[in-house]
C-alpha positions in Angstrom: -4.9 10.5 -16.8 -5.5 7.0 -15.5 -3.9 6.3 -12.1 -2.8 2.9 -11.1 -3.0 2.4 -7.3 -1.0 -0.2 -5.4 -2.7 -1.3 -2.2 -1.2 -1.6 1.3 -1.2 -4.1 4.2 -4.5 -5.5 5.3 -5.9 -6.0 1.8 -4.8 -9.6 1.5 -7.2 -12.5 2.0 -6.6 -16.3 2.2 -6.2 -17.9 -1.3 -6.5 -14.7 -3.2 -3.8 -15.7 -5.7 -5.2 -19.1 -6.5 -7.0 -18.0 -9.7 -3.9 -16.2 -10.9 -2.1 -19.6 -11.2 -4.3 -20.4 -14.2 -2.3 -17.7 -16.2 0.8 -18.8 -18.0 4.0 -17.8 -16.2 2.5 -17.1 -12.8 4.1 -19.9 -11.0 7.5 -18.9 -12.4 6.9 -15.3 -11.4 6.0 -16.2 -7.9 8.9 -18.6 -7.5 11.3 -15.8 -8.5 9.5 -13.3 -6.3 9.7 -15.8 -3.4 13.5 -16.2 -3.9 14.1 -12.4 -3.9 11.8 -11.7 -0.9 12.7 -14.7 1.2 9.1 -15.7 1.6 7.2 -18.6 0.1 4.7 -16.4 -1.8 3.1 -19.3 -3.8 2.0 -21.1 -0.6 1.0 -17.9 1.3 -1.0 -16.6 -1.7 -3.0 -19.9 -2.2 -3.2 -22.1 0.9 -2.1 -20.2 4.0 -4.8 -19.1 6.5 -5.7 -15.6 7.6 -3.5 -15.6 10.7 -0.5 -16.7 8.7 -0.8 -14.0 6.0 -1.5 -11.3 8.6 2.1 -11.7 9.8 3.8 -8.5 8.7 6.9 -10.3 7.4 4.6 -12.4 5.1 1.9 -9.8 4.2 4.2 -7.1 2.9 6.0 -9.1 0.2 2.8 -11.0 -0.6 0.9 -7.8 -1.4 3.7 -6.3 -3.4 4.2 -9.5 -5.4 0.5 -9.7 -6.1 0.4 -6.1 -7.3 3.3 -6.6 -9.6 1.7 -9.8 -11.0 -1.4 -7.8 -11.9 0.7 -5.0 -13.4 2.5 -7.6 -15.5 -0.7 -9.1 -16.8 -2.3 -5.7 -17.4 0.8 -4.5 -19.3 0.5 -7.5 -21.6 -3.1 -6.4 -22.5 -2.9 -2.6 -22.7 -0.6 0.3 -23.2 0.3 1.7 -19.8 2.9 4.2 -20.9 0.6 7.2 -20.1 -0.6 6.1 -16.6 0.3 7.6 -13.3 1.3 5.4 -10.4 1.0 5.6 -6.6 1.1 3.1 -3.8 -0.3 3.1 -0.3 2.2 2.4 2.4 4.0 -0.9 1.4 2.3 -0.5 -1.9 4.9 2.2 -2.7 7.3 -0.6 -3.4 5.1 -2.0 -6.1 4.6 1.5 -7.4 8.4 2.0 -7.5 8.8 -1.1 -9.7 5.8 -0.2 -11.9 7.2 3.3 -12.4 10.7 1.9 -13.3 12.4 3.3 -10.2 13.4 -0.2 -9.0 13.4 -3.6 -10.8 10.7 -5.9 -9.6 13.3 -8.2 -8.1 14.9 -5.3 -6.1 11.5 -4.0 -5.0 10.7 -7.5 -3.6 14.1 -7.9 -2.0 13.7 -4.5 -0.2 10.1 -5.3 0.9 11.2 -8.6 2.3 13.7 -6.7 4.5 11.1 -4.1 5.4 8.5 -6.7 6.5 10.9 -8.6 8.7 12.3 -5.4 10.3 8.9 -4.0 11.0 7.7 -7.3 12.4 10.6 -7.3 14.8 9.8 -3.7 15.8 6.2 -4.5 16.4 7.1 -7.4 18.6 9.0 -5.2 21.0 6.0 -3.2 22.3 2.3 -3.8 22.4 1.0 -1.3 19.9 -1.7 -1.3 17.2 -3.9 0.8 14.9 -7.6 1.7 14.7 -9.5 3.3 11.8 -11.6 6.3 12.7 -14.5 6.6 10.3 -16.5 9.7 9.8 -16.6 12.8 12.0 -15.1 16.2 11.2 -11.5 15.9 10.2 -10.1 18.6 12.5 -12.0 17.1 15.5 -10.8 13.6 14.7 -7.1 14.7 14.5 -7.5 16.7 17.7 -9.0 13.7 19.6 -6.2 11.4 18.2 -3.6 13.8 19.5 -5.4 14.2 22.8 -5.0 10.5 23.5 -1.3 10.5 22.7 -1.8 8.7 19.4 -0.5 9.4 15.8 -2.6 9.9 12.8 -0.6 7.3 10.9 -2.8 7.1 7.8 -4.8 10.1 6.5 -6.6 8.2 3.8 -9.3 10.7 2.7 -12.9 9.7 2.2 -13.6 10.2 5.9 -11.0 7.7 7.1 -8.1 8.4 9.4 -6.1 5.7 11.1 -4.8 6.2 14.6 -1.7 4.3 15.8 0.0 3.9 19.2 -0.2 2.0 22.4 -3.1 -0.5 22.9 -4.2 1.3 26.0 -4.4 4.6 24.2 -6.4 3.1 21.3 -8.8 1.6 23.8 -9.2 5.0 25.4 -9.9 6.5 21.9 -12.5 3.9 21.2 -14.3 4.8 24.5 -14.0 8.5 23.7 -14.7 8.5 20.0 -14.9 11.9 18.2 -18.5 13.1 17.6 -20.0 11.5 14.6 -17.2 9.0 14.2 -16.7 5.2 14.7 -13.4 3.7 15.9 -12.6 0.2 14.5 -9.6 -1.8 15.7 -7.5 -3.0 12.8 -6.0 -6.5 12.7 -2.4 -5.4 12.3 0.7 -6.2 14.5 1.9 -2.7 15.4 1.8 1.0 15.1 3.1 1.3 11.6 4.2 4.7 10.3 5.0 6.1 13.7 8.1 6.5 15.9 7.5 2.9 17.1 8.9 1.7 13.8 12.0 3.9 13.8 14.3 1.0 14.7 13.2 -0.8 11.5 14.8 2.0 9.4 18.5 1.0 9.6 18.0 -2.5 8.1 16.0 -1.1 5.2 18.4 1.8 4.6 21.3 -0.7 4.5 19.4 -2.9 2.0 18.4 0.1 -0.1 22.1 1.1 -0.5 22.7 -2.1 -2.4 20.2 -1.4 -5.2 20.3 1.0 -8.1 17.4 3.5 -8.5 16.3 5.0 -11.9 14.2 8.2 -12.3 10.6 7.2 -12.8 9.2 6.6 -16.3 5.6 7.4 -15.1 4.1 10.2 -13.1 4.7 9.0 -9.5 3.4 10.4 -6.2 4.8 10.0 -2.8 2.9 9.2 0.5 5.1 11.7 2.3 3.1 14.7 1.1 1.3 13.7 -2.1 3.8 15.5 -4.3 5.1 14.2 -7.6 8.6 12.6 -7.4 11.0 12.9 -10.4 14.1 11.5 -8.8 14.4 7.8 -8.3 17.0 8.2 -5.7 14.8 10.6 -3.7 11.9 8.2 -4.0 13.9 5.3 -2.5 15.1 7.5 0.3 11.4 8.3 1.0 10.6 4.6 0.9 13.0 4.1 3.8 11.9 7.1 5.9 8.2 6.4 5.3 8.3 3.4 7.6 8.2 5.7 10.6 6.2 8.6 9.1 2.5 9.1 8.4 0.9 8.1 5.1 -0.8 11.0 3.3 -3.0 9.2 0.8 -5.4 12.1 1.0 -2.7 14.3 -0.4 -1.9 11.8 -3.1 -5.5 11.9 -4.2 -5.4 15.7 -4.3 -2.3 15.2 -6.6 -4.3 12.9 -8.8 -7.0 15.6 -9.2 -4.4 18.2 -10.0 -3.1 15.9 -12.7 -6.6 15.5 -14.2 -7.4 12.0 -13.2 -10.0 10.3 -15.4 -10.0 6.9 -13.8 -8.4 4.8 -11.1 -7.3 1.1 -11.4 -6.4 -0.6 -8.2 -4.0 -3.6 -8.5 -4.4 -6.9 -6.6 -5.3 -7.4 -3.8 -7.8 -4.7 -4.6 -10.8 -3.1 -2.8 -9.6 -0.6 -0.2 -8.2 2.1 -2.3 -10.9 2.0 -5.0 -13.5 2.1 -2.2 -11.9 5.3 -0.8 -11.7 6.8 -4.3 -15.4 6.3 -4.8 -16.0 8.5 -1.7 -13.2 11.0 -2.2 -12.9 11.3 -6.0 -16.6 11.7 -6.9 -17.4 10.9 -10.5 -14.0 9.2 -11.2 -14.6 5.6 -12.5 -12.7 2.9 -10.7 -11.8 -0.7 -11.4 -10.6 -3.0 -8.6 -8.5 -5.9 -10.0 -9.3 -8.6 -7.5 -8.9 -11.5 -9.9 -7.9 -12.1 -13.5 -11.5 -11.7 -14.5 -11.2 -8.0 -13.7 -8.5 -7.4 -16.2 -10.9 -6.9 -19.0 -12.7 -4.0 -17.2 -9.3 -2.4 -16.5 -8.4 -2.7 -20.2 -11.8 -1.1 -21.1 -11.2 1.8 -18.8 -7.8 2.4 -20.3 -9.2 2.3 -23.8 -12.0 4.8 -22.9 -9.3 7.2 -21.7 -7.1 6.9 -24.7 
């Protein structure tokens, strides 16, 4: 099975959607996506600077729209009926649309609400996130807990992201687990922790206004890496996941159980395919960073057919 992976926050770079404007229909797609999300995605994907698109309220809908744009273009070139789908953090909203749980418009509407609510939560308290690279997993988790932090993203491939107060993150950096490096991430807050709990009500209210359909593709959840067969249950997890850790490592274990033969990461790609190269040894990957990468993705799908 080929798995289509939808990236999370932090994968965006200035101007990364500029080349996509050369494809027919892209401007119309982004205009509609902008209307549904409440964010000017055309401007932010082409001319906005790094600081502007780092804003949680901007970054989240921008990433989801980019992934759905890549999914649309790939769907026009290849048969995607047999692929599995998963998203990392906010990428789960793109995965929900790709798997048919939500319409693209509804997914963008919800992620617009999510981004704004999480940005407001992050502004209330000085918090952040740091990647812990390397070390023994048990030791890393113990050290994170020792400093009163949360293992917010267990990404696999030797990467765990700690989240919490800035002071605690600084203490962790000064007391890194043996064999590990601690790298501060350029994000606005401690996502996927209790610090984000007050963002849940707004997203829950918005989710109550959309209709969910059971997935048409194999779909994994960040909650525990299990396969989800109920669209309603998946949307409920999209809401609760805001304040709960991401288990991408468990998702990759699920890919292996399903017999993964390749992984294609949608735009803005790089992070998840990089983790897959370390954690899913021997599994071919394609990162769709620009339209030029679509042909490689189509070739991988053809090889698996």
